[in-house]
TIMI-2910 file (N, C-alpha, C, CB; in pm, 1 decimal, decimal comma, always signed):
<rs>
+----------+----------+----------+----------+----------+----------+----------+----------+----------+----------+----------+----------+------+
!      n_x !      n_y !      n_z !     ca_x !     ca_y !     ca_z !      c_x !      c_y !      c_z !     cb_x !     cb_y !     cb_z ! resn !
+----------+----------+----------+----------+----------+----------+----------+----------+----------+----------+----------+----------+------+
!  -6327,3 !   +237,3 !  +5250,6 !  -6424,4 !   +330,8 !  +5252,2 !  -6505,8 !   +307,5 !  +5380,9 !  -6506,0 !   +324,5 !  +5126,0 !  Met !
!  -6516,7 !   +436,0 !  +5444,1 !  -6605,7 !   +417,3 !  +5558,9 !  -6745,5 !   +461,2 !  +5532,0 !  -6554,2 !   +490,4 !  +5676,7 !  Lys !
!  -6847,3 !   +384,7 !  +5603,9 !  -6985,7 !   +431,9 !  +5577,0 !  -7034,7 !   +474,7 !  +5725,5 !  -7085,4 !   +308,1 !  +5502,3 !  Ile !
!  -7055,5 !   +601,6 !  +5747,2 !  -7095,6 !   +639,0 !  +5875,5 !  -7251,9 !   +597,3 !  +5903,6 !  -7071,2 !   +793,1 !  +5889,5 !  Asp !
!  -7273,2 !   +532,9 !  +6019,7 !  -7397,9 !   +493,9 !  +6053,3 !  -7448,6 !   +583,9 !  +6167,1 !  -7397,8 !   +350,2 !  +6087,8 !  Val !
!  -7387,6 !   +690,5 !  +6216,5 !  -7451,8 !   +759,3 !  +6320,3 !  -7378,6 !   +736,1 !  +6438,5 !  -7589,2 !   +722,4 !  +6336,0 !  Gly !
!  -7390,9 !   +835,5 !  +6535,1 !  -7355,3 !   +811,2 !  +6675,4 !  -7210,4 !   +788,4 !  +6691,1 !  -7429,8 !   +694,3 !  +6730,9 !  Gly !
!  -7118,2 !   +831,4 !  +6565,5 !  -6973,5 !   +820,2 !  +6600,9 !  -6928,4 !   +682,2 !  +6536,8 !  -6948,4 !   +825,2 !  +6769,1 !  Gly !
!  -7030,3 !   +588,2 !  +6485,2 !  -7006,8 !   +464,4 !  +6428,2 !  -6995,9 !   +459,9 !  +6294,7 !  -7094,1 !   +381,9 !  +6460,7 !  Ala !
!  -6898,7 !   +372,6 !  +6259,5 !  -6916,1 !   +345,1 !  +6089,1 !  -6890,8 !   +199,6 !  +6066,2 !  -6798,9 !   +435,5 !  +5985,8 !  Tyr !
!  -6907,4 !   +165,7 !  +5936,3 !  -6893,0 !    +34,6 !  +5877,0 !  -6767,3 !    +56,4 !  +5793,3 !  -7024,3 !    -15,2 !  +5790,7 !  Ile !
!  -6666,5 !    -44,7 !  +5789,0 !  -6554,0 !    -24,4 !  +5723,1 !  -6545,0 !   -192,8 !  +5671,5 !  -6424,2 !    +47,8 !  +5825,0 !  Glu !
!  -6540,6 !   -203,4 !  +5533,8 !  -6511,8 !   -351,2 !  +5482,5 !  -6357,5 !   -387,0 !  +5505,0 !  -6548,9 !   -366,0 !  +5314,3 !  Pro !
!  -6341,3 !   -501,4 !  +5574,7 !  -6203,0 !   -550,3 !  +5595,0 !  -6175,1 !   -637,9 !  +5451,7 !  -6190,7 !   -649,4 !  +5746,7 !  Asp !
!  -6102,9 !   -561,2 !  +5361,9 !  -6074,1 !   -637,3 !  +5217,9 !  -5937,3 !   -682,8 !  +5213,6 !  -6095,6 !   -541,9 !  +5085,5 !  Glu !
!  -5837,3 !   -643,7 !  +5319,3 !  -5707,6 !   -688,0 !  +5304,0 !  -5655,4 !   -822,4 !  +5378,3 !  -5631,0 !   -579,8 !  +5343,3 !  Gly !
!  -5535,9 !   -842,3 !  +5367,2 !  -5503,3 !   -968,8 !  +5442,8 !  -5496,2 !   -953,9 !  +5586,0 !  -5376,6 !  -1024,7 !  +5400,2 !  Gly !
!  -5502,9 !  -1050,4 !  +5645,3 !  -5530,6 !  -1051,7 !  +5795,4 !  -5409,4 !  -1052,3 !  +5887,1 !  -5611,6 !  -1172,9 !  +5830,0 !  Arg !
!  -5295,7 !  -1003,9 !  +5841,3 !  -5160,5 !  -1019,1 !  +5905,1 !  -5114,9 !   -878,3 !  +5950,1 !  -5051,9 !  -1085,3 !  +5802,0 !  Asp !
!  -5201,8 !   -781,3 !  +5942,8 !  -5149,9 !   -624,7 !  +6000,7 !  -5127,5 !   -636,8 !  +6136,2 !  -5260,3 !   -495,7 !  +5984,4 !  Thr !
!  -5068,2 !   -555,5 !  +6203,0 !  -5057,9 !   -543,4 !  +6335,9 !  -5192,7 !   -487,0 !  +6405,3 !  -4940,4 !   -458,4 !  +6361,0 !  Arg !
!  -5289,9 !   -449,3 !  +6328,7 !  -5427,4 !   -417,5 !  +6383,2 !  -5517,6 !   -522,9 !  +6362,0 !  -5486,3 !   -296,8 !  +6324,6 !  Phe !
!  -5491,5 !   -623,0 !  +6316,3 !  -5596,9 !   -750,7 !  +6312,8 !  -5554,7 !   -826,3 !  +6443,1 !  -5581,1 !   -861,5 !  +6162,4 !  His !
!  -5660,6 !   -828,1 !  +6525,9 !  -5651,6 !   -888,2 !  +6677,5 !  -5722,2 !  -1002,0 !  +6671,0 !  -5711,2 !   -798,8 !  +6797,9 !  Met !
!  -5669,6 !  -1097,9 !  +6777,2 !  -5731,1 !  -1238,5 !  +6771,5 !  -5862,6 !  -1199,7 !  +6822,4 !  -5654,6 !  -1361,9 !  +6862,4 !  Arg !
!  -5953,7 !  -1291,8 !  +6795,3 !  -6096,3 !  -1280,7 !  +6839,3 !  -6111,6 !  -1388,4 !  +6966,9 !  -6204,8 !  -1318,4 !  +6704,7 !  Ile !
!  -6135,4 !  -1308,9 !  +7072,8 !  -6168,7 !  -1386,5 !  +7201,9 !  -6285,7 !  -1443,9 !  +7230,1 !  -6154,8 !  -1317,0 !  +7301,7 !  Met !
!  -6391,4 !  -1373,1 !  +7228,8 !  -6526,4 !  -1424,7 !  +7228,9 !  -6615,5 !  -1362,7 !  +7118,0 !  -6588,2 !  -1400,1 !  +7364,5 !  Thr !
!  -6724,3 !  -1423,0 !  +7090,0 !  -6847,4 !  -1368,6 !  +6985,3 !  -6977,8 !  -1383,2 !  +7064,4 !  -6863,0 !  -1466,2 !  +6831,3 !  Thr !
!  -7056,4 !  -1303,4 !  +7009,2 !  -7201,2 !  -1289,1 !  +7062,4 !  -7284,0 !  -1250,3 !  +6944,1 !  -7216,8 !  -1176,4 !  +7182,5 !  Gln !
!  -7406,6 !  -1323,8 !  +6912,8 !  -7497,9 !  -1297,1 !  +6824,6 !  -7558,1 !  -1147,5 !  +6845,8 !  -7597,5 !  -1405,1 !  +6833,3 !  Arg !
!  -7558,8 !  -1073,5 !  +6720,5 !  -7626,7 !   -950,9 !  +6741,4 !  -7786,9 !   -977,0 !  +6717,8 !  -7564,9 !   -838,2 !  +6641,3 !  Ile !
!  -7865,5 !   -939,6 !  +6804,0 !  -7989,1 !   -973,1 !  +6804,8 !  -8060,6 !   -919,4 !  +6677,9 !  -8045,3 !   -929,4 !  +6926,6 !  Pro !
!  -8156,5 !   -984,0 !  +6606,9 !  -8261,8 !   -967,5 !  +6495,1 !  -8147,6 !   -933,9 !  +6378,2 !  -8394,0 !   -830,3 !  +6526,3 !  Asn !
!  -8049,0 !  -1009,5 !  +6375,4 !  -7962,0 !  -1032,6 !  +6246,4 !  -7947,5 !  -1164,8 !  +6227,3 !  -7823,5 !   -972,9 !  +6248,6 !  Thr !
!  -7926,0 !  -1193,7 !  +6101,0 !  -7896,6 !  -1339,2 !  +6052,9 !  -7733,7 !  -1389,8 !  +6066,8 !  -7942,0 !  -1346,4 !  +5888,5 !  Arg !
!  -7657,4 !  -1269,5 !  +6036,6 !  -7521,3 !  -1324,5 !  +6038,9 !  -7415,1 !  -1210,0 !  +6105,1 !  -7478,7 !  -1366,6 !  +5879,4 !  Val !
!  -7485,1 !  -1145,2 !  +6204,9 !  -7435,4 !  -1028,7 !  +6277,9 !  -7357,7 !  -1094,5 !  +6411,9 !  -7568,2 !   -921,4 !  +6318,6 !  Gly !
!  -7254,9 !  -1038,6 !  +6435,5 !  -7188,2 !  -1083,3 !  +6572,5 !  -7113,5 !   -972,8 !  +6623,3 !  -7089,1 !  -1208,3 !  +6560,3 !  His !
!  -7100,4 !   -952,4 !  +6760,8 !  -7026,4 !   -869,5 !  +6831,1 !  -6899,4 !   -968,3 !  +6851,4 !  -7103,3 !   -812,3 !  +6964,1 !  Tyr !
!  -6765,9 !   -895,5 !  +6833,3 !  -6659,6 !   -979,3 !  +6863,0 !  -6575,5 !   -903,5 !  +6948,9 !  -6589,7 !  -1029,1 !  +6745,3 !  Ala !
!  -6543,1 !   -974,8 !  +7092,3 !  -6442,8 !   -915,3 !  +7161,9 !  -6297,5 !   -937,0 !  +7146,4 !  -6467,9 !   -937,8 !  +7272,8 !  Asp !
!  -6214,1 !   -855,0 !  +7123,3 !  -6077,6 !   -871,1 !  +7069,7 !  -5980,6 !   -861,9 !  +7196,8 !  -6043,5 !   -753,7 !  +6954,1 !  Leu !
!  -5848,6 !   -940,4 !  +7162,8 !  -5749,4 !   -940,6 !  +7256,4 !  -5698,5 !   -821,7 !  +7289,0 !  -5655,7 !  -1014,0 !  +7223,0 !  Cys !
!  -5729,0 !   -686,8 !  +7233,1 !  -5689,8 !   -564,0 !  +7258,3 !  -5780,7 !   -514,0 !  +7372,7 !  -5692,8 !   -481,8 !  +7134,3 !  Cys !
!  -5904,0 !   -554,7 !  +7389,1 !  -5999,4 !   -487,3 !  +7481,9 !  -6121,9 !   -426,3 !  +7400,9 !  -5922,6 !   -370,7 !  +7564,1 !  Gly !
!  -6112,9 !   -431,1 !  +7285,3 !  -6215,6 !   -351,8 !  +7187,2 !  -6312,0 !   -455,8 !  +7154,5 !  -6147,2 !   -286,1 !  +7042,3 !  His !
!  -6429,2 !   -404,4 !  +7124,5 !  -6526,3 !   -464,3 !  +7060,9 !  -6575,4 !   -421,9 !  +6912,8 !  -6622,4 !   -455,6 !  +7145,9 !  Arg !
!  -6587,7 !   -515,7 !  +6819,2 !  -6634,7 !   -495,9 !  +6711,0 !  -6739,7 !   -552,3 !  +6652,1 !  -6562,3 !   -504,3 !  +6653,8 !  Val !
!  -6821,9 !   -509,5 !  +6538,8 !  -6939,8 !   -580,9 !  +6500,9 !  -6870,9 !   -645,9 !  +6373,6 !  -7082,7 !   -483,7 !  +6475,0 !  Met !
!  -6920,3 !   -764,8 !  +6341,9 !  -6881,4 !   -840,1 !  +6233,9 !  -7014,1 !   -908,7 !  +6159,9 !  -6776,8 !   -946,0 !  +6286,2 !  Met !
!  -7012,8 !   -893,1 !  +6027,2 !  -7133,8 !   -946,9 !  +5968,1 !  -7064,1 !  -1044,9 !  +5870,0 !  -7237,3 !   -831,3 !  +5896,6 !  Phe !
!  -7141,0 !  -1156,4 !  +5840,6 !  -7073,5 !  -1264,1 !  +5749,9 !  -7047,6 !  -1400,2 !  +5820,2 !  -6933,1 !  -1210,3 !  +5697,8 !  Gly !
!  -6993,3 !  -1489,1 !  +5742,3 !  -6954,0 !  -1593,8 !  +5806,8 !  -6807,4 !  -1584,4 !  +5868,8 !  -6969,6 !  -1699,4 !  +5718,4 !  Asp !
!  -6820,1 !  -1626,9 !  +6017,5 !  -6728,6 !  -1611,3 !  +6103,8 !  -6593,6 !  -1703,6 !  +6070,6 !  -6793,1 !  -1638,2 !  +6232,4 !  Leu !
!  -6619,6 !  -1801,7 !  +6008,7 !  -6509,5 !  -1903,8 !  +5970,2 !  -6404,0 !  -1832,4 !  +5855,2 !  -6588,6 !  -2050,6 !  +5901,9 !  Thr !
!  -6468,0 !  -1729,5 !  +5783,5 !  -6383,7 !  -1667,5 !  +5687,7 !  -6280,6 !  -1549,3 !  +5762,9 !  -6484,7 !  -1601,7 !  +5571,7 !  Leu !
!  -6313,4 !  -1523,2 !  +5874,8 !  -6239,0 !  -1431,3 !  +5958,4 !  -6098,4 !  -1511,6 !  +6001,5 !  -6335,0 !  -1385,3 !  +6092,7 !  Ala !
!  -6117,8 !  -1645,5 !  +6015,5 !  -6005,1 !  -1721,2 !  +6050,1 !  -5946,5 !  -1669,5 !  +6193,5 !  -5899,2 !  -1709,9 !  +5932,4 !  Asn !
!  -6036,1 !  -1636,7 !  +6296,7 !  -6012,3 !  -1610,8 !  +6422,6 !  -5946,4 !  -1453,2 !  +6430,6 !  -5919,9 !  -1728,5 !  +6477,7 !  Gly !
!  -5949,1 !  -1383,6 !  +6341,8 !  -5894,9 !  -1246,9 !  +6348,9 !  -5984,8 !  -1138,0 !  +6301,1 !  -5773,0 !  -1239,6 !  +6272,7 !  Arg !
!  -5979,5 !  -1014,4 !  +6345,1 !  -6060,0 !   -900,5 !  +6271,1 !  -5976,5 !   -771,8 !  +6311,7 !  -6233,3 !   -888,4 !  +6322,9 !  Ala !
!  -6012,8 !   -681,7 !  +6210,8 !  -5956,1 !   -563,7 !  +6205,3 !  -6010,3 !   -452,7 !  +6319,0 !  -5976,4 !   -520,8 !  +6066,7 !  Leu !
!  -5920,5 !   -418,2 !  +6418,2 !  -5936,3 !   -316,4 !  +6520,5 !  -5947,9 !   -175,9 !  +6484,4 !  -5833,8 !   -324,3 !  +6604,3 !  Cys !
!  -6050,3 !   -134,5 !  +6411,0 !  -6023,4 !     +4,1 !  +6374,3 !  -5980,0 !   +108,0 !  +6475,9 !  -6135,9 !    +51,9 !  +6317,3 !  Thr !
!  -6042,8 !    +82,9 !  +6593,7 !  -5993,4 !   +173,4 !  +6702,4 !  -5838,8 !   +178,1 !  +6739,1 !  -6065,1 !   +134,9 !  +6824,5 !  Gln !
!  -5778,4 !    +76,7 !  +6731,2 !  -5631,4 !    +62,6 !  +6772,9 !  -5569,3 !   +127,1 !  +6639,6 !  -5576,9 !   -109,5 !  +6808,3 !  Cys !
!  -5622,0 !    +96,9 !  +6517,0 !  -5552,6 !   +164,8 !  +6389,1 !  -5560,6 !   +307,5 !  +6406,4 !  -5622,0 !   +127,2 !  +6246,2 !  Arg !
!  -5690,7 !   +363,8 !  +6448,0 !  -5705,8 !   +495,6 !  +6414,8 !  -5637,3 !   +572,5 !  +6532,5 !  -5856,9 !   +531,9 !  +6391,6 !  Asp !
!  -5608,9 !   +524,5 !  +6641,2 !  -5551,0 !   +566,6 !  +6751,5 !  -5396,1 !   +585,3 !  +6715,2 !  -5581,0 !   +468,6 !  +6865,5 !  Ala !
!  -5336,9 !   +475,9 !  +6662,5 !  -5191,3 !   +469,3 !  +6603,8 !  -5177,6 !   +589,8 !  +6494,5 !  -5161,5 !   +312,3 !  +6527,0 !  Ala !
!  -5274,9 !   +607,1 !  +6425,6 !  -5258,1 !   +706,0 !  +6311,2 !  -5298,4 !   +860,5 !  +6343,4 !  -5348,5 !   +655,0 !  +6190,4 !  Glu !
!  -5334,5 !   +866,1 !  +6483,0 !  -5357,0 !   +999,9 !  +6535,9 !  -5496,9 !  +1049,4 !  +6512,3 !  -5260,4 !  +1095,5 !  +6476,1 !  Gly !
!  -5584,8 !   +964,0 !  +6472,5 !  -5734,1 !  +1013,7 !  +6421,2 !  -5789,1 !  +1011,5 !  +6542,0 !  -5823,5 !   +921,4 !  +6308,9 !  Lys !
!  -5772,6 !   +960,0 !  +6683,7 !  -5855,6 !   +971,6 !  +6797,3 !  -5774,6 !   +998,8 !  +6910,7 !  -5936,1 !   +855,0 !  +6819,1 !  Arg !
+----------+----------+----------+----------+----------+----------+----------+----------+----------+----------+----------+----------+------+
</rs>
């Protein structure tokens, strides 16, 4: 389920396994100002995602919705 946050951005929970072709390796992270558990993550595909929660649970990988949407012809 996608939650629209405006400006063409949305939040989507990553509830599945982390072994799909769209789960990319996290290269770097940076804290999001004024949040307790928010991080920007730069992925090996060149995209940047926002992550919320404990980064150790991500196990070094994050879902790249931009790559997934491009492959599905949505963008």
